[in-house]
PDB file of N, CA, C, O and CB in Angstrom:
ATOM      1  N   MET A   1      -2.227  -4.560 -14.628  1.00  0.00           N
ATOM      2  CA  MET A   1      -3.522  -5.125 -14.414  1.00  0.00           C
ATOM      3  C   MET A   1      -3.690  -5.426 -12.910  1.00  0.00           C
ATOM      4  O   MET A   1      -2.756  -5.883 -12.252  1.00  0.00           O
ATOM      5  CB  MET A   1      -3.709  -6.397 -15.276  1.00  0.00           C
ATOM      6  N   ALA A   2      -4.875  -5.165 -12.393  1.00  0.00           N
ATOM      7  CA  ALA A   2      -5.141  -5.397 -10.962  1.00  0.00           C
ATOM      8  C   ALA A   2      -5.309  -6.893 -10.700  1.00  0.00           C
ATOM      9  O   ALA A   2      -5.779  -7.647 -11.552  1.00  0.00           O
ATOM     10  CB  ALA A   2      -6.412  -4.621 -10.500  1.00  0.00           C
ATOM     11  N   SER A   3      -4.909  -7.295  -9.493  1.00  0.00           N
ATOM     12  CA  SER A   3      -5.096  -8.678  -9.091  1.00  0.00           C
ATOM     13  C   SER A   3      -6.572  -8.953  -8.898  1.00  0.00           C
ATOM     14  O   SER A   3      -7.340  -8.024  -8.649  1.00  0.00           O
ATOM     15  CB  SER A   3      -4.313  -8.989  -7.806  1.00  0.00           C
ATOM     16  N   PRO A   4      -6.994 -10.219  -9.007  1.00  0.00           N
ATOM     17  CA  PRO A   4      -8.403 -10.525  -8.739  1.00  0.00           C
ATOM     18  C   PRO A   4      -8.799 -10.065  -7.348  1.00  0.00           C
ATOM     19  O   PRO A   4      -8.066 -10.259  -6.378  1.00  0.00           O
ATOM     20  CB  PRO A   4      -8.670 -12.027  -8.890  1.00  0.00           C
ATOM     21  N   GLY A   5      -9.971  -9.454  -7.269  1.00  0.00           N
ATOM     22  CA  GLY A   5     -10.433  -8.954  -5.962  1.00  0.00           C
ATOM     23  C   GLY A   5      -9.890  -7.572  -5.605  1.00  0.00           C
ATOM     24  O   GLY A   5     -10.248  -7.029  -4.560  1.00  0.00           O
ATOM     25  N   LYS A   6      -9.057  -7.008  -6.424  1.00  0.00           N
ATOM     26  CA  LYS A   6      -8.491  -5.675  -6.162  1.00  0.00           C
ATOM     27  C   LYS A   6      -8.936  -4.712  -7.257  1.00  0.00           C
ATOM     28  O   LYS A   6      -9.073  -5.099  -8.417  1.00  0.00           O
ATOM     29  CB  LYS A   6      -6.932  -5.733  -6.086  1.00  0.00           C
ATOM     30  N   LYS A   7      -9.157  -3.483  -6.890  1.00  0.00           N
ATOM     31  CA  LYS A   7      -9.603  -2.500  -7.844  1.00  0.00           C
ATOM     32  C   LYS A   7      -8.424  -1.564  -8.189  1.00  0.00           C
ATOM     33  O   LYS A   7      -7.714  -1.095  -7.300  1.00  0.00           O
ATOM     34  CB  LYS A   7     -10.817  -1.702  -7.281  1.00  0.00           C
ATOM     35  N   ALA A   8      -8.238  -1.310  -9.460  1.00  0.00           N
ATOM     36  CA  ALA A   8      -7.167  -0.407  -9.898  1.00  0.00           C
ATOM     37  C   ALA A   8      -7.625   1.030  -9.634  1.00  0.00           C
ATOM     38  O   ALA A   8      -8.800   1.363  -9.788  1.00  0.00           O
ATOM     39  CB  ALA A   8      -6.816  -0.623 -11.426  1.00  0.00           C
ATOM     40  N   TYR A   9      -6.676   1.864  -9.238  1.00  0.00           N
ATOM     41  CA  TYR A   9      -6.996   3.268  -8.954  1.00  0.00           C
ATOM     42  C   TYR A   9      -5.770   4.152  -9.354  1.00  0.00           C
ATOM     43  O   TYR A   9      -4.665   3.991  -8.834  1.00  0.00           O
ATOM     44  CB  TYR A   9      -7.367   3.458  -7.409  1.00  0.00           C
ATOM     45  N   PRO A  10      -6.021   5.067 -10.280  1.00  0.00           N
ATOM     46  CA  PRO A  10      -4.901   5.949 -10.653  1.00  0.00           C
ATOM     47  C   PRO A  10      -4.553   6.894  -9.488  1.00  0.00           C
ATOM     48  O   PRO A  10      -5.440   7.491  -8.878  1.00  0.00           O
ATOM     49  CB  PRO A  10      -5.257   6.774 -11.933  1.00  0.00           C
ATOM     50  N   LEU A  11      -3.295   7.015  -9.203  1.00  0.00           N
ATOM     51  CA  LEU A  11      -2.859   7.841  -8.067  1.00  0.00           C
ATOM     52  C   LEU A  11      -1.779   8.837  -8.530  1.00  0.00           C
ATOM     53  O   LEU A  11      -0.773   8.457  -9.129  1.00  0.00           O
ATOM     54  CB  LEU A  11      -2.313   6.940  -6.904  1.00  0.00           C
ATOM     55  N   ARG A  12      -2.018  10.085  -8.239  1.00  0.00           N
ATOM     56  CA  ARG A  12      -1.024  11.105  -8.589  1.00  0.00           C
ATOM     57  C   ARG A  12      -0.303  11.509  -7.314  1.00  0.00           C
ATOM     58  O   ARG A  12      -0.928  11.907  -6.331  1.00  0.00           O
ATOM     59  CB  ARG A  12      -1.690  12.353  -9.283  1.00  0.00           C
ATOM     60  N   LEU A  13       1.001  11.403  -7.340  1.00  0.00           N
ATOM     61  CA  LEU A  13       1.848  11.753  -6.175  1.00  0.00           C
ATOM     62  C   LEU A  13       2.942  12.676  -6.591  1.00  0.00           C
ATOM     63  O   LEU A  13       3.430  12.607  -7.719  1.00  0.00           O
ATOM     64  CB  LEU A  13       2.449  10.506  -5.521  1.00  0.00           C
ATOM     65  N   PRO A  14       3.352  13.579  -5.657  1.00  0.00           N
ATOM     66  CA  PRO A  14       4.540  14.355  -5.972  1.00  0.00           C
ATOM     67  C   PRO A  14       5.734  13.418  -6.117  1.00  0.00           C
ATOM     68  O   PRO A  14       5.825  12.414  -5.411  1.00  0.00           O
ATOM     69  CB  PRO A  14       4.806  15.422  -4.883  1.00  0.00           C
ATOM     70  N   PRO A  15       6.642  13.737  -7.020  1.00  0.00           N
ATOM     71  CA  PRO A  15       7.781  12.865  -7.294  1.00  0.00           C
ATOM     72  C   PRO A  15       8.584  12.484  -6.061  1.00  0.00           C
ATOM     73  O   PRO A  15       9.059  11.354  -5.956  1.00  0.00           O
ATOM     74  CB  PRO A  15       8.682  13.523  -8.271  1.00  0.00           C
ATOM     75  N   GLU A  16       8.741  13.418  -5.121  1.00  0.00           N
ATOM     76  CA  GLU A  16       9.541  13.132  -3.913  1.00  0.00           C
ATOM     77  C   GLU A  16       8.844  12.121  -3.025  1.00  0.00           C
ATOM     78  O   GLU A  16       9.504  11.314  -2.370  1.00  0.00           O
ATOM     79  CB  GLU A  16       9.809  14.421  -3.119  1.00  0.00           C
ATOM     80  N   VAL A  17       7.504  12.151  -2.991  1.00  0.00           N
ATOM     81  CA  VAL A  17       6.767  11.171  -2.204  1.00  0.00           C
ATOM     82  C   VAL A  17       6.912   9.770  -2.848  1.00  0.00           C
ATOM     83  O   VAL A  17       7.186   8.798  -2.144  1.00  0.00           O
ATOM     84  CB  VAL A  17       5.260  11.581  -2.095  1.00  0.00           C
ATOM     85  N   LEU A  18       6.735   9.670  -4.135  1.00  0.00           N
ATOM     86  CA  LEU A  18       6.873   8.405  -4.806  1.00  0.00           C
ATOM     87  C   LEU A  18       8.301   7.848  -4.662  1.00  0.00           C
ATOM     88  O   LEU A  18       8.479   6.648  -4.452  1.00  0.00           O
ATOM     89  CB  LEU A  18       6.504   8.558  -6.273  1.00  0.00           C
ATOM     90  N   THR A  19       9.294   8.701  -4.772  1.00  0.00           N
ATOM     91  CA  THR A  19      10.668   8.252  -4.616  1.00  0.00           C
ATOM     92  C   THR A  19      10.928   7.690  -3.208  1.00  0.00           C
ATOM     93  O   THR A  19      11.607   6.674  -3.060  1.00  0.00           O
ATOM     94  CB  THR A  19      11.625   9.406  -4.908  1.00  0.00           C
ATOM     95  N   ALA A  20      10.392   8.347  -2.187  1.00  0.00           N
ATOM     96  CA  ALA A  20      10.557   7.882  -0.823  1.00  0.00           C
ATOM     97  C   ALA A  20       9.836   6.527  -0.626  1.00  0.00           C
ATOM     98  O   ALA A  20      10.364   5.639   0.043  1.00  0.00           O
ATOM     99  CB  ALA A  20      10.017   8.941   0.170  1.00  0.00           C
ATOM    100  N   VAL A  21       8.654   6.376  -1.199  1.00  0.00           N
ATOM    101  CA  VAL A  21       7.942   5.106  -1.082  1.00  0.00           C
ATOM    102  C   VAL A  21       8.675   4.002  -1.805  1.00  0.00           C
ATOM    103  O   VAL A  21       8.737   2.876  -1.312  1.00  0.00           O
ATOM    104  CB  VAL A  21       6.529   5.232  -1.625  1.00  0.00           C
ATOM    105  N   GLU A  22       9.242   4.304  -2.982  1.00  0.00           N
ATOM    106  CA  GLU A  22      10.016   3.330  -3.737  1.00  0.00           C
ATOM    107  C   GLU A  22      11.282   2.889  -2.975  1.00  0.00           C
ATOM    108  O   GLU A  22      11.637   1.711  -2.985  1.00  0.00           O
ATOM    109  CB  GLU A  22      10.396   3.916  -5.097  1.00  0.00           C
ATOM    110  N   ARG A  23      11.952   3.840  -2.321  1.00  0.00           N
ATOM    111  CA  ARG A  23      13.116   3.463  -1.534  1.00  0.00           C
ATOM    112  C   ARG A  23      12.741   2.577  -0.351  1.00  0.00           C
ATOM    113  O   ARG A  23      13.420   1.596  -0.050  1.00  0.00           O
ATOM    114  CB  ARG A  23      13.833   4.703  -1.044  1.00  0.00           C
ATOM    115  N   LEU A  24      11.636   2.947   0.317  1.00  0.00           N
ATOM    116  CA  LEU A  24      11.174   2.168   1.464  1.00  0.00           C
ATOM    117  C   LEU A  24      10.758   0.764   1.024  1.00  0.00           C
ATOM    118  O   LEU A  24      11.054  -0.220   1.702  1.00  0.00           O
ATOM    119  CB  LEU A  24       9.999   2.881   2.164  1.00  0.00           C
ATOM    120  N   ALA A  25      10.075   0.682  -0.108  1.00  0.00           N
ATOM    121  CA  ALA A  25       9.636  -0.611  -0.622  1.00  0.00           C
ATOM    122  C   ALA A  25      10.853  -1.491  -0.945  1.00  0.00           C
ATOM    123  O   ALA A  25      10.864  -2.678  -0.620  1.00  0.00           O
ATOM    124  CB  ALA A  25       8.748  -0.422  -1.881  1.00  0.00           C
ATOM    125  N   ALA A  26      11.858  -0.917  -1.572  1.00  0.00           N
ATOM    126  CA  ALA A  26      13.046  -1.689  -1.890  1.00  0.00           C
ATOM    127  C   ALA A  26      13.769  -2.168  -0.647  1.00  0.00           C
ATOM    128  O   ALA A  26      14.266  -3.293  -0.604  1.00  0.00           O
ATOM    129  CB  ALA A  26      13.978  -0.874  -2.736  1.00  0.00           C
ATOM    130  N   ALA A  27      13.828  -1.303   0.377  1.00  0.00           N
ATOM    131  CA  ALA A  27      14.494  -1.681   1.645  1.00  0.00           C
ATOM    132  C   ALA A  27      13.731  -2.789   2.349  1.00  0.00           C
ATOM    133  O   ALA A  27      14.338  -3.594   3.054  1.00  0.00           O
ATOM    134  CB  ALA A  27      14.621  -0.460   2.583  1.00  0.00           C
ATOM    135  N   GLU A  28      12.401  -2.854   2.175  1.00  0.00           N
ATOM    136  CA  GLU A  28      11.616  -3.874   2.858  1.00  0.00           C
ATOM    137  C   GLU A  28      11.214  -5.025   1.929  1.00  0.00           C
ATOM    138  O   GLU A  28      10.362  -5.846   2.269  1.00  0.00           O
ATOM    139  CB  GLU A  28      10.378  -3.246   3.461  1.00  0.00           C
ATOM    140  N   LEU A  29      11.864  -5.066   0.717  1.00  0.00           N
ATOM    141  CA  LEU A  29      11.667  -6.125  -0.231  1.00  0.00           C
ATOM    142  C   LEU A  29      10.202  -6.305  -0.624  1.00  0.00           C
ATOM    143  O   LEU A  29       9.673  -7.416  -0.627  1.00  0.00           O
ATOM    144  CB  LEU A  29      12.203  -7.393   0.326  1.00  0.00           C
ATOM    145  N   ARG A  30       9.549  -5.161  -0.962  1.00  0.00           N
ATOM    146  CA  ARG A  30       8.171  -5.148  -1.416  1.00  0.00           C
ATOM    147  C   ARG A  30       8.088  -4.393  -2.711  1.00  0.00           C
ATOM    148  O   ARG A  30       8.974  -3.604  -3.039  1.00  0.00           O
ATOM    149  CB  ARG A  30       7.242  -4.530  -0.367  1.00  0.00           C
ATOM    150  N   SER A  31       7.005  -4.634  -3.468  1.00  0.00           N
ATOM    151  CA  SER A  31       6.740  -3.794  -4.622  1.00  0.00           C
ATOM    152  C   SER A  31       6.239  -2.431  -4.118  1.00  0.00           C
ATOM    153  O   SER A  31       5.775  -2.299  -2.986  1.00  0.00           O
ATOM    154  CB  SER A  31       5.697  -4.467  -5.586  1.00  0.00           C
ATOM    155  N   THR A  32       6.347  -1.448  -4.978  1.00  0.00           N
ATOM    156  CA  THR A  32       5.847  -0.104  -4.615  1.00  0.00           C
ATOM    157  C   THR A  32       4.367  -0.180  -4.297  1.00  0.00           C
ATOM    158  O   THR A  32       3.910   0.428  -3.329  1.00  0.00           O
ATOM    159  CB  THR A  32       6.097   0.921  -5.762  1.00  0.00           C
ATOM    160  N   ASN A  33       3.613  -0.918  -5.097  1.00  0.00           N
ATOM    161  CA  ASN A  33       2.187  -1.040  -4.852  1.00  0.00           C
ATOM    162  C   ASN A  33       1.864  -1.686  -3.497  1.00  0.00           C
ATOM    163  O   ASN A  33       0.997  -1.222  -2.756  1.00  0.00           O
ATOM    164  CB  ASN A  33       1.556  -1.841  -5.959  1.00  0.00           C
ATOM    165  N   ALA A  34       2.583  -2.758  -3.203  1.00  0.00           N
ATOM    166  CA  ALA A  34       2.375  -3.430  -1.896  1.00  0.00           C
ATOM    167  C   ALA A  34       2.750  -2.502  -0.754  1.00  0.00           C
ATOM    168  O   ALA A  34       2.092  -2.508   0.286  1.00  0.00           O
ATOM    169  CB  ALA A  34       3.210  -4.738  -1.806  1.00  0.00           C
ATOM    170  N   GLN A  35       3.793  -1.706  -0.927  1.00  0.00           N
ATOM    171  CA  GLN A  35       4.236  -0.775   0.119  1.00  0.00           C
ATOM    172  C   GLN A  35       3.157   0.308   0.325  1.00  0.00           C
ATOM    173  O   GLN A  35       2.839   0.657   1.462  1.00  0.00           O
ATOM    174  CB  GLN A  35       5.621  -0.121  -0.263  1.00  0.00           C
ATOM    175  N   LEU A  36       2.601   0.830  -0.769  1.00  0.00           N
ATOM    176  CA  LEU A  36       1.537   1.830  -0.644  1.00  0.00           C
ATOM    177  C   LEU A  36       0.328   1.251   0.087  1.00  0.00           C
ATOM    178  O   LEU A  36      -0.253   1.902   0.956  1.00  0.00           O
ATOM    179  CB  LEU A  36       1.118   2.346  -2.033  1.00  0.00           C
ATOM    180  N   GLU A  37      -0.041   0.033  -0.269  1.00  0.00           N
ATOM    181  CA  GLU A  37      -1.181  -0.620   0.391  1.00  0.00           C
ATOM    182  C   GLU A  37      -0.897  -0.786   1.887  1.00  0.00           C
ATOM    183  O   GLU A  37      -1.784  -0.533   2.702  1.00  0.00           O
ATOM    184  CB  GLU A  37      -1.475  -2.004  -0.262  1.00  0.00           C
ATOM    185  N   MET A  38       0.302  -1.199   2.265  1.00  0.00           N
ATOM    186  CA  MET A  38       0.662  -1.385   3.646  1.00  0.00           C
ATOM    187  C   MET A  38       0.611  -0.020   4.394  1.00  0.00           C
ATOM    188  O   MET A  38       0.072   0.068   5.498  1.00  0.00           O
ATOM    189  CB  MET A  38       2.073  -2.031   3.746  1.00  0.00           C
ATOM    190  N   LEU A  39       1.166   1.003   3.790  1.00  0.00           N
ATOM    191  CA  LEU A  39       1.149   2.315   4.433  1.00  0.00           C
ATOM    192  C   LEU A  39      -0.306   2.852   4.641  1.00  0.00           C
ATOM    193  O   LEU A  39      -0.627   3.456   5.664  1.00  0.00           O
ATOM    194  CB  LEU A  39       1.969   3.314   3.579  1.00  0.00           C
ATOM    195  N   LEU A  40      -1.144   2.602   3.637  1.00  0.00           N
ATOM    196  CA  LEU A  40      -2.549   3.000   3.793  1.00  0.00           C
ATOM    197  C   LEU A  40      -3.235   2.205   4.878  1.00  0.00           C
ATOM    198  O   LEU A  40      -3.991   2.771   5.666  1.00  0.00           O
ATOM    199  CB  LEU A  40      -3.300   2.829   2.486  1.00  0.00           C
ATOM    200  N   ARG A  41      -2.995   0.914   4.941  1.00  0.00           N
ATOM    201  CA  ARG A  41      -3.595   0.102   6.014  1.00  0.00           C
ATOM    202  C   ARG A  41      -3.107   0.546   7.391  1.00  0.00           C
ATOM    203  O   ARG A  41      -3.897   0.609   8.334  1.00  0.00           O
ATOM    204  CB  ARG A  41      -3.270  -1.388   5.804  1.00  0.00           C
ATOM    205  N   GLU A  42      -1.831   0.851   7.516  1.00  0.00           N
ATOM    206  CA  GLU A  42      -1.295   1.327   8.797  1.00  0.00           C
ATOM    207  C   GLU A  42      -1.956   2.656   9.179  1.00  0.00           C
ATOM    208  O   GLU A  42      -2.337   2.843  10.334  1.00  0.00           O
ATOM    209  CB  GLU A  42       0.253   1.491   8.719  1.00  0.00           C
ATOM    210  N   ALA A  43      -2.095   3.572   8.230  1.00  0.00           N
ATOM    211  CA  ALA A  43      -2.706   4.865   8.510  1.00  0.00           C
ATOM    212  C   ALA A  43      -4.164   4.718   8.939  1.00  0.00           C
ATOM    213  O   ALA A  43      -4.626   5.396   9.857  1.00  0.00           O
ATOM    214  CB  ALA A  43      -2.611   5.764   7.288  1.00  0.00           C
ATOM    215  N   LEU A  44      -4.883   3.819   8.256  1.00  0.00           N
ATOM    216  CA  LEU A  44      -6.293   3.590   8.624  1.00  0.00           C
ATOM    217  C   LEU A  44      -6.380   2.992  10.026  1.00  0.00           C
ATOM    218  O   LEU A  44      -7.230   3.396  10.820  1.00  0.00           O
ATOM    219  CB  LEU A  44      -6.989   2.650   7.595  1.00  0.00           C
ATOM    220  N   SER A  45      -5.502   2.026  10.338  1.00  0.00           N
ATOM    221  CA  SER A  45      -5.498   1.424  11.656  1.00  0.00           C
ATOM    222  C   SER A  45      -5.220   2.443  12.755  1.00  0.00           C
ATOM    223  O   SER A  45      -5.846   2.399  13.814  1.00  0.00           O
ATOM    224  CB  SER A  45      -4.479   0.321  11.710  1.00  0.00           C
ATOM    225  N   LYS A  46      -4.283   3.363  12.512  1.00  0.00           N
ATOM    226  CA  LYS A  46      -3.973   4.386  13.490  1.00  0.00           C
ATOM    227  C   LYS A  46      -5.160   5.290  13.765  1.00  0.00           C
ATOM    228  O   LYS A  46      -5.277   5.860  14.849  1.00  0.00           O
ATOM    229  CB  LYS A  46      -2.803   5.206  13.026  1.00  0.00           C
ATOM    230  N   ARG A  47      -6.062   5.423  12.758  1.00  0.00           N
ATOM    231  CA  ARG A  47      -7.259   6.244  12.952  1.00  0.00           C
ATOM    232  C   ARG A  47      -8.412   5.440  13.461  1.00  0.00           C
ATOM    233  O   ARG A  47      -9.524   5.958  13.567  1.00  0.00           O
ATOM    234  CB  ARG A  47      -7.650   6.920  11.674  1.00  0.00           C
ATOM    235  N   GLY A  48      -8.183   4.173  13.787  1.00  0.00           N
ATOM    236  CA  GLY A  48      -9.239   3.336  14.389  1.00  0.00           C
ATOM    237  C   GLY A  48     -10.181   2.706  13.356  1.00  0.00           C
ATOM    238  O   GLY A  48     -11.271   2.256  13.708  1.00  0.00           O
ATOM    239  N   ILE A  49      -9.777   2.674  12.117  1.00  0.00           N
ATOM    240  CA  ILE A  49     -10.622   2.094  11.058  1.00  0.00           C
ATOM    241  C   ILE A  49     -10.163   0.655  10.854  1.00  0.00           C
ATOM    242  O   ILE A  49      -9.025   0.405  10.458  1.00  0.00           O
ATOM    243  CB  ILE A  49     -10.529   2.927   9.703  1.00  0.00           C
ATOM    244  N   ARG A  50     -11.066  -0.291  11.129  1.00  0.00           N
ATOM    245  CA  ARG A  50     -10.737  -1.710  11.019  1.00  0.00           C
ATOM    246  C   ARG A  50     -11.144  -2.214   9.649  1.00  0.00           C
ATOM    247  O   ARG A  50     -12.216  -1.865   9.155  1.00  0.00           O
ATOM    248  CB  ARG A  50     -11.432  -2.531  12.130  1.00  0.00           C
ATOM    249  N   LEU A  51     -10.318  -3.016   9.037  1.00  0.00           N
ATOM    250  CA  LEU A  51     -10.605  -3.635   7.776  1.00  0.00           C
ATOM    251  C   LEU A  51     -10.708  -5.139   7.963  1.00  0.00           C
ATOM    252  O   LEU A  51     -10.178  -5.695   8.925  1.00  0.00           O
ATOM    253  CB  LEU A  51      -9.539  -3.282   6.744  1.00  0.00           C
ATOM    254  N   LYS A  52     -11.397  -5.789   7.035  1.00  0.00           N
ATOM    255  CA  LYS A  52     -11.465  -7.234   7.069  1.00  0.00           C
ATOM    256  C   LYS A  52     -10.048  -7.721   6.755  1.00  0.00           C
ATOM    257  O   LYS A  52      -9.362  -7.127   5.924  1.00  0.00           O
ATOM    258  CB  LYS A  52     -12.544  -7.806   6.045  1.00  0.00           C
ATOM    259  N   PRO A  53      -9.604  -8.801   7.416  1.00  0.00           N
ATOM    260  CA  PRO A  53      -8.262  -9.356   7.108  1.00  0.00           C
ATOM    261  C   PRO A  53      -8.201  -9.860   5.682  1.00  0.00           C
ATOM    262  O   PRO A  53      -9.182 -10.372   5.142  1.00  0.00           O
ATOM    263  CB  PRO A  53      -7.904 -10.503   8.078  1.00  0.00           C
ATOM    264  N   THR A  54      -7.017  -9.705   5.072  1.00  0.00           N
ATOM    265  CA  THR A  54      -6.827 -10.262   3.739  1.00  0.00           C
ATOM    266  C   THR A  54      -6.581 -11.762   3.880  1.00  0.00           C
ATOM    267  O   THR A  54      -6.391 -12.255   4.991  1.00  0.00           O
ATOM    268  CB  THR A  54      -5.642  -9.561   2.991  1.00  0.00           C
ATOM    269  N   GLU A  55      -6.584 -12.483   2.775  1.00  0.00           N
ATOM    270  CA  GLU A  55      -6.353 -13.916   2.804  1.00  0.00           C
ATOM    271  C   GLU A  55      -4.994 -14.222   3.434  1.00  0.00           C
ATOM    272  O   GLU A  55      -4.865 -15.198   4.173  1.00  0.00           O
ATOM    273  CB  GLU A  55      -6.435 -14.503   1.386  1.00  0.00           C
ATOM    274  N   LYS A  56      -3.992 -13.409   3.154  1.00  0.00           N
ATOM    275  CA  LYS A  56      -2.649 -13.638   3.688  1.00  0.00           C
ATOM    276  C   LYS A  56      -2.625 -13.471   5.188  1.00  0.00           C
ATOM    277  O   LYS A  56      -1.850 -14.150   5.862  1.00  0.00           O
ATOM    278  CB  LYS A  56      -1.647 -12.691   3.047  1.00  0.00           C
ATOM    279  N   GLU A  57      -3.462 -12.576   5.746  1.00  0.00           N
ATOM    280  CA  GLU A  57      -3.458 -12.275   7.171  1.00  0.00           C
ATOM    281  C   GLU A  57      -4.238 -13.305   7.982  1.00  0.00           C
ATOM    282  O   GLU A  57      -4.053 -13.404   9.195  1.00  0.00           O
ATOM    283  CB  GLU A  57      -4.032 -10.899   7.407  1.00  0.00           C
ATOM    284  N   GLU A  58      -5.107 -14.073   7.325  1.00  0.00           N
ATOM    285  CA  GLU A  58      -5.983 -14.998   8.068  1.00  0.00           C
ATOM    286  C   GLU A  58      -5.216 -16.213   8.506  1.00  0.00           C
ATOM    287  O   GLU A  58      -5.780 -17.103   9.143  1.00  0.00           O
ATOM    288  CB  GLU A  58      -7.185 -15.421   7.220  1.00  0.00           C
TER     289      GLU A  58
END
């Protein structure tokens, strides 16, 4: 179930990509979902796309 304020989205990934994200998440003590969100935010930032800060970032 999605957290309040977050929208659920089904995502299909090649198994090797998901495995790499899972390993990275474990190494950084995050859930796979939180790791995917962080990677997406980093990629958007590198492309110059600014997002509103989350409650945790404020």
